PAVEX-380182 format. One line per field, with one value per residue (C-alpha): residue in three letters; x, y, z. Coordinates in nm, 4 decimals. Layout:
<atoms>
resn	ala	...
east	X	...
north	Y	...
up	Z	...
</atoms>
This chain:
<atoms>
resn	met	arg	lys	ala	gln	asp	gly	his	arg	gln	pro	asp	glu	glu	thr	ala	leu	leu	pro	ser	pro	glu	arg	lys	thr	leu	lys	ala	pro	thr	pro	leu	pro	lys	leu	gln	ile	phe	val	leu	leu	leu	met	gln	leu	ala	glu	pro	ile	thr	ala	gln	cys	ile	tyr	pro	phe	ile	asn	gln	leu	val	ser	glu	leu	asp	ile	thr	gly	gly	asp	glu	lys	lys	val	gly	tyr	tyr	ala	gly	met	ile	glu	ser	leu	phe	phe	ala	thr	glu	ala	met	phe	ile	met	gln	trp	ser	arg	val	ser	asp	arg	ile	gly	arg	lys	pro	val	leu	leu	thr	gly	val	gly	gly	leu	cys	ile	ser	met	val	cys	phe	gly	leu	ser	lys	thr	phe	thr	ala	leu	val	ile	ser	arg	cys	met	val	gly	met	leu	asn	gly	asn	ile	gly	val	ile	lys	ser	met	met	ala	glu	leu	thr	asp	ser	thr	asn	met	ala	gln	gly	phe	ala	phe	met	pro	val	met	trp	ser	ile	gly	gly	thr	ile	gly	pro	leu	ile	gly	gly	gln	leu	ala	lys	pro	his	asp	arg	trp	pro	ala	leu	phe	thr	asn	pro	phe	trp	gln	tyr	tyr	pro	tyr	phe	leu	pro	cys	ala	ala	ser	ala	phe	ile	ser	ala	leu	ile	phe	ile	val	ala	ala	ala	phe	leu	arg	glu	thr	val	his	lys	lys	pro	ser	thr	lys	thr	val	arg	phe	ser	asp	asp	cys	gly	gly	ala	glu	pro	pro	cys	ala	thr	pro	ser	leu	arg	ser	leu	leu	thr	arg	pro	val	leu	trp	ser	ile	thr	asn	tyr	ala	ser	leu	ala	phe	leu	glu	ile	ala	tyr	arg	ala	ile	gln	pro	leu	phe	phe	ser	thr	pro	val	glu	leu	gly	gly	leu	gly	leu	pro	pro	ser	thr	ile	gly	ile	ile	leu	gly	ser	phe	gly	ile	met	asp	gly	val	phe	gln	ala	leu	tyr	phe	ala	lys	phe	val	glu	trp	trp	gly	gln	lys	arg	val	phe	gln	leu	gly	met	ser	met	phe	ile	pro	leu	tyr	leu	leu	phe	pro	leu	met	asn	ile	ile	ala	lys	gly	ser	gly	ser	ser	ala	met	leu	trp	ala	leu	ile	ile	leu	gln	leu	ala	leu	ser	val	val	met	asp	met	ala	tyr	gly	cys	cys	phe	met	phe	val	thr	ser	ala	ala	pro	asn	arg	arg	ser	leu	gly	ala	thr	asn	gly	val	ala	gln	leu	ala	ala	ser	val	val	arg	ala	ile	gly	pro	ala	gly	ser	thr	ser	leu	phe	ala	leu	ser	leu	asp	arg	asn	trp	leu	gly	gly	tyr	gly	val	tyr	val	ile	phe	thr	ala	leu	ser	cys	leu	phe	met	leu	ala	gly	ile	pro	leu	pro	arg	tyr	cys	trp	gly	ser	asp	asp	asp
east	10.6651	10.5129	10.2518	9.9693	9.8460	9.5672	9.8211	9.7505	10.0399	10.0314	10.1692	10.4917	10.7467	10.8439	10.4887	10.4605	10.1621	10.0855	9.9464	10.0797	9.9917	9.7991	9.5649	9.5477	9.3963	9.0998	8.9341	8.8522	9.0551	8.9122	8.8247	9.0807	8.9585	9.0144	8.9870	9.2168	9.4717	9.4608	9.5204	9.7978	9.9712	9.9378	10.1364	10.4038	10.4117	10.5452	10.8763	11.0097	10.9026	11.0955	11.3886	11.4399	11.3432	11.7013	11.8751	11.8744	12.0339	12.2207	12.5562	12.5158	12.4124	12.7256	12.9398	12.7735	12.8076	13.1856	13.2039	13.4679	13.6900	13.6381	13.7492	13.4765	13.6141	13.5161	13.1505	13.0625	13.1931	12.9658	12.6636	12.6707	12.7073	12.3971	12.1995	12.3135	12.2240	11.8513	11.8980	12.1597	11.9260	11.6292	11.8236	11.8630	11.4884	11.3033	11.2845	11.1484	10.8799	10.7744	10.7433	10.5568	10.3128	10.2417	10.1433	9.9704	9.8631	9.9859	9.8068	9.9783	10.3211	10.2473	10.1186	10.4314	10.6495	10.4668	10.4714	10.8457	10.8971	10.7147	10.9108	11.2503	11.2077	11.1296	11.4441	11.6504	11.5386	11.6409	11.9824	12.2890	12.5605	12.6675	12.5790	12.2232	12.1844	12.3047	12.0615	11.7613	11.8316	11.8894	11.5580	11.3564	11.5302	11.4677	11.0964	11.0211	10.9601	10.6867	10.7902	10.8087	10.4765	10.3145	10.4168	10.2699	9.9460	9.9312	9.9557	9.6734	9.4500	9.5027	9.4933	9.6583	9.4306	9.5037	9.8350	10.0306	9.7900	9.8246	10.2027	10.2269	10.1000	10.3872	10.6578	10.4074	10.3664	10.7409	10.7720	10.5124	10.7028	11.0229	10.8647	10.7243	11.0251	11.2991	11.0687	11.0010	11.3696	11.4884	11.2211	11.1721	11.5360	11.6681	11.3319	11.4857	11.7092	11.4367	11.1472	11.3059	10.9865	10.7869	11.0369	11.1724	11.2176	11.5835	11.4704	11.4736	11.8325	11.9476	11.7556	11.7651	11.6534	11.3762	11.0930	11.1326	11.1728	10.8628	10.6626	10.7485	10.6704	10.3306	10.2503	10.3414	10.1140	9.8204	9.8806	9.8908	9.5456	9.3937	9.5356	9.4251	9.0711	9.0279	9.2857	9.1434	9.3493	9.4222	9.5731	9.3110	9.3960	9.1067	9.1352	8.8761	8.6660	8.6501	8.9464	9.0283	9.2943	9.5637	9.5558	9.5623	9.9142	9.8503	9.6039	9.2284	9.1422	9.4779	9.5199	9.6540	10.0211	10.2674	10.4954	10.7607	11.1237	11.3894	11.5313	11.1950	11.1673	11.4979	11.3787	11.5398	11.2751	11.3023	11.6824	11.7030	11.4301	11.6051	11.9444	11.8085	11.6168	11.9337	12.1368	11.8797	11.8532	12.2322	12.2823	11.9785	12.0597	12.4218	12.2981	12.0500	12.3253	12.5749	12.3216	12.2583	12.6242	12.7284	12.4787	12.5988	12.9748	13.1565	13.2273	13.6030	13.5755	13.3782	13.0153	12.7730	12.7669	12.3871	12.2031	11.9630	11.6527	11.7558	11.8495	11.5071	11.3358	11.5417	11.4737	11.1091	11.0803	11.1979	10.9184	10.6540	10.7955	10.8313	10.4857	10.3097	10.5139	10.4715	10.0969	10.0371	10.2854	10.4283	10.1415	10.1368	10.5101	10.4750	10.1837	10.3758	10.7218	10.6888	10.8505	11.1993	11.2491	11.1146	11.3424	11.6474	11.5623	11.5508	11.8822	12.0550	11.9748	12.2353	12.5186	12.4272	12.3027	12.6476	12.8351	12.6348	12.7834	13.1390	12.9996	12.7879	13.0844	13.3038	13.0381	12.9917	13.3665	13.3735	13.0557	12.8944	12.5185	12.4427	12.1412	12.3424	12.4025	12.0333	11.9466	12.1749	12.0166	11.6729	11.8039	11.9391	11.6026	11.4248	11.6593	11.6064	11.2300	11.2807	11.5134	11.2455	11.0229	11.2585	11.1245	10.7676	10.8947	11.1086	10.8108	10.6127	10.8976	10.9424	10.5688	10.5139	10.8131	10.6619	10.5880	10.2351	10.0096	10.1144	10.4764	10.4132	10.5251	10.8347	10.9321	10.8983	11.0821	11.3803	11.3789	11.3624	11.6376	11.8661	11.7695	11.8260	12.1720	12.2883	12.1175	12.3153	12.6352	12.5375	12.5213	12.8292	13.0235	12.9299	12.9806	13.3088	13.4263	13.3153	13.5305	13.8249	13.8101	13.8445	14.0991	14.3306	14.2402	14.1342	14.0871	14.0732	13.8271	13.5816	13.6905	13.3701	13.1607	13.3822	13.3498	12.9709	12.9400	13.1387	12.9186	12.6086	12.7298	12.8140	12.4818	12.2824	12.3991	12.1957	11.8739	11.9479	11.7887	11.4614	11.1551	11.0028	10.6891	10.6355	10.7455	10.5045	10.4292	10.4599	10.7655	10.9822
north	8.7854	8.6502	8.8153	8.6248	8.6916	8.9127	9.1395	9.0342	8.9198	8.5553	8.4455	8.2477	8.1514	8.5153	8.6476	8.8351	8.7939	9.1597	9.3893	9.7370	10.0315	10.1868	9.8882	9.8647	10.2101	10.1146	9.9081	9.9703	9.7776	9.4396	9.4171	9.2107	8.8840	9.0241	8.7086	8.5028	8.7845	8.8312	8.4617	8.4443	8.7467	8.5919	8.2939	8.5296	8.6970	8.3811	8.3883	8.7345	8.6806	8.3552	8.4784	8.8113	8.7008	8.5815	8.8974	9.0959	8.8134	8.5917	8.7656	8.7425	8.3772	8.2967	8.4705	8.2877	7.9443	8.0069	7.9165	8.1837	8.0946	8.4381	8.6323	8.8932	8.9789	8.6309	8.6547	8.7859	8.4727	8.2343	8.4631	8.5166	8.1438	8.0681	8.3395	8.2049	7.8419	7.9019	8.0448	7.7852	7.4939	7.6862	7.7244	7.3467	7.2809	7.5960	7.4948	7.1520	7.2998	7.5482	7.2788	7.0547	7.3403	7.3545	6.9857	6.9231	7.2784	7.5791	7.5144	7.1881	7.3319	7.6516	7.4577	7.2412	7.5519	7.7187	7.3932	7.3677	7.7211	7.6324	7.3144	7.4610	7.7603	7.5335	7.3353	7.6535	7.7760	7.4455	7.4353	7.4502	7.3697	7.5175	7.1900	7.2015	7.5606	7.4574	7.1632	7.3692	7.6432	7.3873	7.2222	7.5371	7.6084	7.2557	7.2592	7.6161	7.7038	7.9493	8.2857	8.1741	7.9901	8.2913	8.5156	8.2644	8.2500	8.6289	8.6484	8.3938	8.5885	8.9191	9.0457	9.3233	9.5899	9.5175	9.3313	9.6378	9.6695	9.3019	9.2946	9.6214	9.4317	9.1825	9.4283	9.5566	9.2102	9.1592	9.4915	9.3900	9.0673	9.2701	9.4723	9.1850	8.9539	9.1809	9.3066	8.9479	8.8610	9.1715	9.1992	8.8312	8.7198	8.6220	8.6501	8.5280	8.8366	9.0827	8.9407	8.7247	8.7179	8.5680	8.3315	8.1510	7.8052	7.7121	7.6164	7.9839	8.0237	7.7172	7.8160	8.1991	8.2395	7.9804	8.2261	8.4436	8.1316	7.9748	8.2950	8.3049	7.9326	7.9927	8.2636	8.0214	7.7569	8.0011	8.0997	7.7311	7.6768	7.9837	7.8921	7.5308	7.6481	7.9386	7.9347	7.8097	7.6297	7.8201	7.5354	7.2963	6.9658	6.9833	7.2572	7.5284	7.6350	7.9895	8.2083	8.4441	8.7171	8.5309	8.4511	8.0847	8.0411	7.6823	7.7609	7.7262	7.3557	7.2209	7.0239	7.2053	7.3019	7.0513	7.1571	7.3670	7.2644	7.4796	7.5749	7.6978	7.9286	8.1060	8.3662	8.7091	8.8805	8.6048	8.6175	8.9952	8.9975	8.7259	8.8966	9.2166	9.0285	8.8424	9.1668	9.3335	9.0300	9.0074	9.3721	9.3767	9.0579	9.1702	9.5010	9.3260	9.0960	9.3759	9.6058	9.4121	9.3077	9.6716	9.7763	9.5109	9.5409	9.7604	10.1166	10.0703	9.7743	9.9682	9.9371	10.1131	9.8761	9.8639	9.5981	9.3448	9.5269	9.8532	9.6709	9.5087	9.8470	9.9968	9.7058	9.7024	10.0760	10.0143	9.7614	10.0134	10.2883	10.0534	9.9014	10.2391	10.3809	10.0788	10.0582	10.4265	10.5151	10.2128	10.1730	10.5513	10.5663	10.2791	10.4554	10.7844	10.6593	10.2995	9.9914	10.0525	10.4007	10.2993	9.9935	10.2047	10.4531	10.1720	10.0244	10.3631	10.3790	10.1127	10.3606	10.5952	10.3001	10.1419	10.4721	10.5677	10.2799	10.4227	10.7726	10.6572	10.4818	10.7895	11.0023	10.7403	10.7423	11.1194	11.2094	10.8836	10.8357	11.1880	11.3378	11.3419	10.9671	10.8924	11.1264	10.9233	10.5973	10.7358	10.8575	10.5113	10.3560	10.6063	10.5330	10.1592	10.2177	10.3776	10.0922	9.8369	9.9613	9.7801	9.4457	9.5113	9.6099	9.2962	9.0766	9.2381	9.2044	8.8342	8.7630	8.9510	8.7714	8.4241	8.2634	8.1592	8.0894	7.7252	7.8275	8.0834	7.8530	7.7362	8.0913	8.2206	7.9103	7.9868	8.3482	8.2433	7.9872	8.2641	8.4861	8.2045	8.1315	8.4918	8.5183	8.2156	8.3928	8.7408	8.7101	8.4889	8.6950	9.0350	8.9484	8.7726	9.0841	9.2855	9.0661	9.0676	9.4463	9.4735	9.1940	9.3203	9.6895	9.7347	10.1084	10.1611	9.8726	10.0218	9.8193	9.6148	9.9266	10.0409	9.6973	9.6919	10.0537	9.9601	9.6525	9.8703	10.0937	9.7912	9.6095	9.9179	9.8573	9.5350	9.7395	9.9178	9.6492	9.6435	9.8000	10.1114	9.9147	9.5386	9.3042	9.3103	9.6827	9.8940	10.0675	9.7520
up	8.0688	7.7462	7.5239	7.3622	7.0086	7.1378	7.3030	7.6608	7.8766	7.9802	8.3174	8.3280	8.5935	8.6475	8.6742	9.0040	9.2309	9.2954	9.0284	8.9702	9.1961	8.9074	8.8841	9.2617	9.2972	9.0802	9.3495	9.7111	9.9699	10.0603	10.4320	10.6214	10.7808	11.1283	11.3408	11.1207	11.0923	11.4699	11.5448	11.2851	11.4358	11.7815	11.6554	11.5306	11.8728	12.0387	11.8511	11.9477	12.3093	12.3421	12.1317	12.3101	12.6597	12.7144	12.5879	12.9159	13.1167	12.8685	12.9254	13.3025	13.2723	13.0724	13.3360	13.6265	13.4657	13.4578	13.0915	13.0288	13.3233	13.4752	13.1650	13.1088	12.7652	12.6384	12.7401	12.3947	12.2226	12.4115	12.4364	12.0619	12.0012	12.2084	12.0272	11.6880	11.7512	11.7110	11.3634	11.2640	11.3340	11.1914	10.8666	10.8488	10.8720	10.7590	10.3924	10.4817	10.7066	10.4374	10.1722	10.4163	10.4791	10.1037	10.1184	10.4538	10.5350	10.7324	11.0608	11.1725	11.0937	11.2862	11.5886	11.5881	11.5917	11.8807	12.0790	12.0201	12.1500	12.4710	12.5397	12.4563	12.6879	12.9821	12.9020	12.8712	13.2135	13.3712	13.2028	13.4262	13.1721	12.8419	12.6682	12.8028	12.6827	12.3371	12.3154	12.4220	12.1666	11.8913	11.9789	11.9223	11.5921	11.4680	11.5507	11.4458	11.0817	11.1580	11.0210	10.6581	10.6882	10.8574	10.5662	10.3207	10.5167	10.5390	10.1603	10.1298	10.3682	10.1857	9.8274	9.6276	9.7785	10.1462	10.1480	10.2686	10.5629	10.6484	10.6278	10.8234	11.1281	11.1203	11.2344	11.4902	11.6430	11.6395	11.8211	12.0796	12.1328	12.1431	12.4227	12.6258	12.5872	12.7252	13.0011	13.1078	13.0912	13.2712	13.5398	13.6285	13.6303	13.9752	14.1546	14.4820	14.4915	14.3917	14.5952	14.8695	15.0799	14.7926	14.6310	14.9356	14.7853	14.7141	14.3629	14.2637	14.3824	14.1938	13.8773	13.8892	13.5269	13.5169	13.5927	13.2795	13.0672	13.2228	13.1692	12.7981	12.7695	12.9320	12.6755	12.3942	12.5467	12.5568	12.1943	12.0983	12.2535	12.0852	11.7450	11.7717	11.8418	11.5991	11.3160	10.9866	10.7254	10.4028	10.2014	10.0655	9.9045	9.6577	9.3935	9.4319	9.1332	9.2700	9.1885	9.4749	9.4870	9.2925	8.9242	8.8242	8.6927	8.5931	8.3152	8.2998	8.2710	8.3792	8.7017	9.0086	8.9963	9.1377	9.4191	9.2413	9.2244	9.3853	9.0472	8.9207	9.2244	9.1696	8.9223	8.9043	9.1235	9.3863	9.3920	9.4309	9.6946	9.8956	9.8609	10.0120	10.2817	10.3817	10.3864	10.6111	10.8398	10.8804	10.9731	11.2016	11.3956	11.4374	11.5766	11.8101	11.9400	12.0008	12.1690	12.4961	12.5091	12.4787	12.7457	12.9935	12.9324	13.1906	13.0780	13.0999	12.8564	12.5961	12.7125	12.9462	13.2468	13.2804	13.4906	13.3263	13.4567	13.2865	12.9664	12.9642	12.9967	12.7123	12.4767	12.5771	12.5076	12.1532	12.1096	12.2133	11.9894	11.6954	11.7277	11.7360	11.4487	11.2193	11.2860	11.2150	10.9410	10.7557	10.5055	10.4491	10.3769	10.1284	9.9592	9.9353	9.8387	9.7198	9.8697	9.7280	9.8735	10.2135	10.2107	10.1201	10.3942	10.6477	10.5302	10.5528	10.9256	11.0046	10.9473	11.2363	11.4461	11.4561	11.4872	11.7962	12.0002	12.0321	12.0791	12.3747	12.5353	12.4972	12.6690	12.9441	13.0114	13.0295	13.2173	13.3315	13.3072	13.1885	13.0132	12.6892	12.7150	12.7599	12.4741	12.2463	12.3670	12.2786	11.9409	11.8659	11.9507	11.7233	11.4313	11.4756	11.4501	11.1069	11.0112	11.0958	10.8107	10.5724	10.6934	10.5838	10.2388	10.2155	10.3012	10.0203	9.7700	9.8478	9.8363	9.5086	9.3531	9.4083	9.0683	9.1694	9.4653	9.4891	9.5399	9.8176	10.0958	9.9108	9.8096	10.1647	10.2832	10.0600	10.1783	10.5421	10.4836	10.3598	10.6525	10.9026	10.7632	10.7993	11.1385	11.2511	11.1490	11.2670	11.6479	11.6828	11.4299	11.5701	11.9368	11.8531	11.6707	11.9749	12.1982	11.9549	11.9248	12.3024	12.3399	12.0637	12.0977	11.7352	11.6815	12.0553	12.0978	11.8470	11.5426	11.5345	11.4686	11.1807	11.0189	11.0402	10.9243	10.6122	10.5577	10.5920	10.3087	10.0934	10.1452	10.0460	9.6876	9.6730	9.6759	9.3458	9.1182	9.3151	9.1486	9.2993	9.3838	9.4145	9.1364	8.8451	8.8591	8.5491	8.6977	8.6963
</atoms>
């Protein structure tokens, strides 16, 4: 940060976008543009629904397609691979989509992503081979660069006085999608078996998982129509003479900033923000991949042996709990403690989250489906709700670290690229370690949980350099 001769600080490539909390308290919060925020959050809703719709039945689907040759211990390898493919292909294209959104606008990129979600889910429901499943998941990752663009658009629709409120809604929408998706997947799978009088056509026997996929695709199609009609573009090709929310980092009479290079984006605040975002994303996606696998695996092999319908209800319950908690308390926790402390609290939750898995299996082996077992399941869901607060803080750190308004899309694109890379590794790595722990009897089959508990302790160290509040505050 440079100082001019008059003593005032001049913006440079490390100037953060958010002012300090002290300055923020001087003005009343700006009212949120409710319609635009609502439509934007609807577009975010499509991704968790389509991503988590398959979780309740993916392990059963892999078993029924005979990919493993009848070896139940290998289900985790292939289920994790399918879950990882979306993020692997997203990592290949997310940066390009984010930079394109800086040039042509956010709206066309967002519509392309939602349309890709719709098409890919139809293809997934009609897949009868492992290759077809792989292609359909790769398709959605290739076409979808939405989450980084949504965060950029959220920053453009808010300012320093209401950004915490705006970003607080993003985990809420993910939670709503995390409720709807597993419920769709768990309750609508195999409709011919559940409602034989209604689904009499042989089509439903041949494609037992098409109905949940079609339902999630239909939701994406509706969101596409609403967004096409009501979402307004926030990136304008002509420079505006009115300065709103963000300072002009280009200088007064200078032409609009050119699209920033990758090197110019990698400032210290950006790098530390992305490092912590990637650490959080890796631990969280590994946990989300292990959870349904653990629930569906037979008790004698280290799981709980629950059916898809019950798994869907459990995962859906988390979505309800998380959505209510984030909506009511996230902004208050940030106001009381600051982003860093809330983020560190969320990261610390991974230690008990992973340690609860072996404890639940031990209880299931000893006393079956007891009240104690269900109490631990509820406790795990509650801890994961607290953990989820870390995401809202990460979004604010990344956004406030962006060098200027023009680089918002690129900065969020780099952050989402890092998150997509680790999310591509997380499901396949965690479920493979789950299978290896059982196959080779590492620590009685519980080796995977020890490994991820140790990683949780290690990754917490990455949060030490973060400021108490967003980058640019006086506490940095």
